[in-house]
MARVEXSE-853005 format. One record per residue (C-alpha): residue in one letter; x, y, z. Coordinates in pm, 1 decimal. Each point is the difference from the previous one (the first is absolute). Example, Ala and Ser with C-alpha at 12.3 -4.5 7.8 and 13.67 -1.06 7.14 Angstrom:
<zagus>
['A' [1230.0 -450.0 780.0]]
['S' [137.0 344.0 -66.0]]
</zagus>
This chain:
<zagus>
['X' [0.0 0.0 0.0]]
['X' [125.8 346.7 -91.9]]
['X' [94.8 229.1 284.8]]
['X' [-262.8 264.6 63.5]]
['X' [124.0 358.2 27.3]]
['X' [-149.0 174.1 304.1]]
['X' [25.5 293.1 240.5]]
['X' [-62.1 32.7 372.5]]
['X' [2.0 333.9 181.0]]
['X' [207.1 156.4 -276.9]]
['X' [261.0 -277.6 -24.2]]
['X' [4.9 -203.1 -321.9]]
['X' [74.4 -370.9 11.7]]
['X' [-135.5 -330.4 -122.9]]
['X' [-328.5 -111.7 151.7]]
['X' [148.9 -312.0 156.8]]
['X' [249.1 213.7 194.8]]
['X' [-251.2 245.7 148.1]]
['X' [-101.0 -55.0 362.6]]
['X' [-306.1 163.9 153.1]]
['X' [-90.7 21.7 368.7]]
['X' [-292.0 -213.5 121.2]]
['X' [-111.7 311.9 189.1]]
['X' [-66.4 184.6 -323.0]]
['X' [-356.9 127.1 20.1]]
['X' [-49.1 -141.4 -348.3]]
['X' [47.3 -343.6 154.6]]
['X' [-185.3 43.1 330.3]]
['X' [-293.1 221.9 -105.8]]
['X' [-1.1 34.6 -381.3]]
['X' [60.4 366.2 84.7]]
['X' [135.3 58.6 -347.2]]
['X' [-88.4 78.0 -358.7]]
['X' [137.2 -114.5 -332.4]]
['X' [5.0 75.8 -368.7]]
['X' [62.9 -210.0 -311.1]]
['X' [156.2 196.4 -285.6]]
['X' [21.3 -181.1 -335.8]]
['X' [266.6 83.6 -253.9]]
['X' [27.2 -91.0 -367.8]]
['X' [301.0 54.0 -226.3]]
['X' [186.5 131.0 306.7]]
['X' [-261.4 272.7 51.7]]
['X' [-251.9 21.8 286.4]]
['X' [-366.0 4.4 -99.4]]
['X' [-199.8 291.8 143.6]]
['X' [280.3 69.1 245.1]]
['X' [-135.6 330.2 138.2]]
['X' [-341.4 -155.9 63.8]]
['X' [155.8 -284.7 200.6]]
['X' [215.0 238.1 205.3]]
['X' [-302.5 219.9 65.8]]
['X' [-203.8 -300.6 120.1]]
['X' [286.7 -111.5 225.3]]
['X' [10.6 347.2 154.2]]
['X' [-378.0 -4.5 47.5]]
['X' [15.8 -339.1 173.9]]
['X' [266.3 129.4 238.5]]
['X' [-201.9 314.5 65.8]]
['X' [-305.9 -210.4 84.9]]
['X' [200.3 -188.7 265.0]]
['X' [180.5 310.6 124.7]]
['X' [341.9 -132.6 -104.2]]
['X' [240.8 282.8 -78.4]]
['X' [230.0 -76.3 -294.1]]
['X' [263.3 161.3 -219.2]]
['X' [-168.2 -65.6 -333.6]]
['X' [300.4 131.8 -198.0]]
['X' [235.8 -250.4 165.3]]
['X' [-250.8 -280.9 -46.8]]
['X' [-49.7 90.8 -365.3]]
['X' [376.9 -4.2 -48.4]]
['X' [21.7 -349.8 150.8]]
['X' [-274.5 -129.3 -229.5]]
['X' [158.3 142.1 -315.2]]
['X' [336.7 -141.4 109.2]]
['X' [-156.2 -344.3 41.7]]
['X' [-132.5 13.6 -355.4]]
['X' [328.5 124.1 -144.1]]
['X' [243.4 -217.1 194.5]]
['X' [-200.8 -322.5 -18.9]]
['X' [72.2 7.4 -374.7]]
['X' [-332.5 -167.4 -65.1]]
['X' [-179.1 100.0 -319.4]]
['X' [-352.9 -83.3 115.9]]
['X' [-115.2 -49.6 356.6]]
['X' [-137.1 171.4 305.5]]
['X' [115.6 160.4 322.8]]
['X' [-155.1 -102.5 329.6]]
['X' [51.1 283.7 248.6]]
['X' [-116.2 1.4 361.5]]
['X' [2.2 263.9 273.1]]
['X' [-68.9 -79.4 365.0]]
['X' [-41.1 241.2 288.5]]
['X' [323.8 -133.7 146.2]]
['X' [144.1 -244.3 248.7]]
['X' [-127.6 -14.0 359.1]]
['X' [225.0 -55.8 300.5]]
['X' [-267.4 -248.7 107.6]]
['X' [-330.5 -84.1 -167.0]]
['X' [-258.2 260.9 93.8]]
['X' [-330.2 105.5 -154.5]]
['X' [83.7 362.1 81.4]]
['X' [308.7 103.1 -190.5]]
['X' [265.1 250.8 99.1]]
['X' [-16.1 321.6 -202.0]]
['X' [380.0 -7.7 -29.7]]
['X' [6.7 -313.7 -217.5]]
['X' [185.8 26.1 -328.9]]
['X' [-186.4 -140.9 -298.4]]
['X' [130.7 -329.1 -137.6]]
['X' [33.4 -43.3 -377.1]]
['X' [49.0 -315.1 -203.5]]
['X' [-21.9 -83.5 -367.9]]
['X' [115.5 -236.0 -272.2]]
['X' [-9.1 -45.9 -377.4]]
['X' [-112.3 -317.7 -176.1]]
['X' [-40.7 -102.0 -361.0]]
['X' [-352.6 -29.7 -137.4]]
['X' [-148.9 -88.9 -337.2]]
['X' [-306.8 204.4 -89.7]]
['X' [-163.9 -274.2 -203.3]]
['X' [-372.7 -22.8 -67.9]]
['X' [-174.8 -241.1 233.8]]
['X' [-341.8 -141.5 72.1]]
['X' [-130.2 -60.4 349.2]]
['X' [-223.5 -249.7 172.5]]
['X' [-160.8 177.4 295.0]]
['X' [-235.6 -54.6 289.8]]
['X' [-256.9 238.6 145.8]]
['X' [37.1 63.0 372.1]]
['X' [-117.9 229.6 276.5]]
['X' [229.9 295.2 59.3]]
['X' [132.2 -58.8 353.7]]
['X' [273.2 265.3 -1.7]]
['X' [28.2 302.5 226.1]]
['X' [-190.2 312.0 -105.6]]
['X' [291.9 215.9 -117.7]]
['X' [107.2 -192.2 -308.7]]
['X' [70.3 333.7 -170.3]]
['X' [322.9 0.5 205.9]]
['X' [261.4 -231.3 -153.1]]
['X' [76.4 -162.6 332.9]]
['X' [199.1 -320.4 45.9]]
['X' [-290.1 -124.3 213.8]]
['X' [-129.6 -244.7 -261.6]]
['X' [-117.1 -296.2 208.5]]
['X' [-353.9 19.6 -138.2]]
['X' [135.9 -15.0 -355.1]]
['X' [233.5 -286.9 91.2]]
['X' [-276.3 -210.4 156.4]]
['X' [-239.6 55.5 -290.0]]
['X' [254.2 -60.8 -273.1]]
['X' [137.1 -317.0 154.4]]
['X' [-349.8 -136.3 50.0]]
['X' [-58.8 65.0 -371.0]]
['X' [331.0 -168.8 -79.3]]
['X' [-145.9 -325.1 136.8]]
['X' [-263.1 25.5 -275.4]]
['X' [267.2 39.1 -265.9]]
['X' [-43.1 377.3 -23.2]]
['X' [272.0 261.6 -29.1]]
['X' [-204.2 305.9 108.6]]
['X' [-322.1 103.8 172.6]]
['X' [-268.5 259.4 -62.1]]
['X' [-124.3 141.7 329.7]]
['X' [-336.0 146.5 95.0]]
['X' [-135.4 168.4 310.9]]
['X' [-374.7 -33.9 62.1]]
['X' [-25.4 -124.2 -359.9]]
['X' [167.6 313.4 -143.5]]
['X' [316.4 -59.0 -200.9]]
['X' [318.1 145.2 148.2]]
['X' [318.1 -133.0 -166.1]]
['X' [226.2 -297.7 -50.4]]
['X' [233.5 -146.3 256.8]]
['X' [292.2 186.6 -156.2]]
['X' [-168.8 197.1 -276.0]]
['X' [-285.8 223.3 -113.4]]
['X' [-292.4 -132.5 -201.7]]
['X' [-150.9 108.1 -332.6]]
['X' [-282.6 -166.7 -188.9]]
['X' [-169.9 67.0 -331.5]]
['X' [-326.5 -58.9 -179.3]]
['X' [-20.5 26.0 -378.7]]
['X' [24.1 377.5 2.1]]
['X' [119.0 128.8 339.0]]
['X' [282.6 -51.4 251.1]]
['X' [-61.2 19.9 376.2]]
['X' [213.6 15.8 314.0]]
['X' [-91.4 52.2 368.0]]
['X' [39.2 355.7 123.9]]
['X' [284.1 78.3 237.1]]
['X' [-82.4 -9.4 370.1]]
['X' [179.8 -78.2 325.5]]
['X' [-29.6 -373.0 -73.6]]
['X' [160.3 24.1 -345.1]]
['X' [366.4 73.4 -72.4]]
['X' [48.2 277.5 -258.3]]
['X' [197.9 -219.9 -237.8]]
['X' [252.8 171.2 -225.2]]
['X' [-67.8 -237.9 -289.3]]
['X' [-371.2 57.7 59.4]]
['X' [57.0 375.1 -35.7]]
['X' [216.0 -38.7 -311.2]]
['X' [-254.6 -229.0 -163.8]]
['X' [-287.7 239.3 68.4]]
['X' [202.4 271.3 -174.1]]
['X' [45.9 -228.6 -301.8]]
['X' [-370.0 -95.8 -6.5]]
['X' [-95.7 365.8 -8.4]]
['X' [262.1 76.6 -266.5]]
['X' [-150.7 -277.2 -211.8]]
['X' [-346.3 150.5 39.4]]
['X' [-149.4 -323.4 133.1]]
['X' [-313.6 -0.9 212.9]]
['X' [107.3 -18.3 362.4]]
['X' [-158.5 19.6 344.5]]
['X' [118.9 -3.4 360.8]]
['X' [-258.1 -90.5 261.4]]
['X' [-134.6 -256.8 244.4]]
['X' [-49.3 -344.1 -154.7]]
['X' [-125.0 -322.4 150.9]]
['X' [127.1 -351.8 -49.1]]
['X' [-289.7 -101.0 -226.3]]
['X' [108.2 253.9 -261.4]]
['X' [306.3 -212.5 -69.1]]
['X' [-228.9 -280.8 -118.9]]
['X' [-103.5 205.6 -303.2]]
['X' [345.6 142.7 -72.2]]
['X' [162.3 -90.5 -329.7]]
['X' [349.8 63.7 134.0]]
['X' [161.3 43.5 341.6]]
['X' [359.4 96.2 66.1]]
['X' [220.0 88.5 295.7]]
['X' [268.9 266.6 1.8]]
['X' [314.3 51.4 205.4]]
['X' [359.0 117.0 -35.5]]
['X' [122.1 -355.0 -63.8]]
['X' [-305.3 -149.4 -174.4]]
['X' [-59.3 286.7 -239.1]]
['X' [-339.1 -97.6 -144.4]]
['X' [-80.8 -365.2 75.0]]
['X' [-314.2 -163.7 -136.2]]
['X' [-225.2 -204.2 226.2]]
['X' [-70.9 -326.0 -180.0]]
['X' [-215.9 -157.6 271.0]]
['X' [-168.4 80.0 331.4]]
['X' [-27.1 -336.2 172.4]]
['X' [-299.1 87.0 220.0]]
['X' [-203.5 213.4 -241.2]]
['X' [-163.5 -84.5 -331.7]]
['X' [131.0 226.8 -275.2]]
['X' [13.3 14.5 -378.3]]
['X' [336.4 164.7 -42.8]]
['X' [149.1 50.4 -344.0]]
['X' [376.3 -47.0 -19.5]]
['X' [164.8 297.3 -169.9]]
['X' [-318.8 203.8 -7.0]]
['X' [30.7 303.1 -229.4]]
['X' [-5.9 260.2 278.3]]
['X' [264.2 -183.4 200.2]]
['X' [226.0 -32.0 -304.9]]
['X' [-37.2 367.9 -82.2]]
['X' [91.2 98.1 355.0]]
['X' [290.5 -244.3 19.9]]
['X' [140.8 110.7 -334.5]]
['X' [-13.0 368.1 92.2]]
['X' [145.7 -55.3 347.7]]
['X' [283.0 -225.7 -119.7]]
['X' [92.3 229.5 -288.8]]
['X' [39.0 289.4 241.4]]
['X' [170.3 -167.1 295.7]]
['X' [141.3 -337.1 -109.6]]
['X' [158.8 59.9 -336.5]]
</zagus>
């Protein structure tokens, strides 16, 4: 396995050589946020949007950061990893406690950690399962507290699935690690942003492309049953790009593989960001 280039608190090293305290609040409380920044042809995709979201996540948790230093570390990871296509995982915790305590000391220094890995942005199809959204109520914050996602996605894994579509009180929210879009013959839909939906960067970029293409598009509240009549469903994320849903194991659907609206969106998105 290739060595993974990484950084911890400003010091660059290989991932296998980095040691982190078990009293990191990321470990004891998930008192931390993260960002995934994709890059293609050595260039970050929507870099400013990712940095802005990382800053917003820190602001929401009251973690004070030096965003210029963090940005420099992320760009250095991309450059010095010498990977053509991949992504950066970057995490910021509130710091390291002297002893585990719910109430943190205001004097803690933030703890930063990141690494670069290779990734192929190939088209993919997904087999998914519908499940109740059991996550905490502030999913708009990109927190490392992802136990609800982990439980749901690994339950779906037992059914041969590689993603989930979540709903709360029968209203669609998002995927386990993605946002959801679906289409009828003549319109594309996606759930509106709220506290229980992460403002995905790929989601935002795709909406821009949909509008540039002049396609019919709506954001709103949609229930699970509306997926039954959809012609196409796809999930978006920084690493998935646009990934078609081929099957929902616990819902009857009549999905069309490579539906015209999906193909038009995928073509436009890939031409702009992955070519």
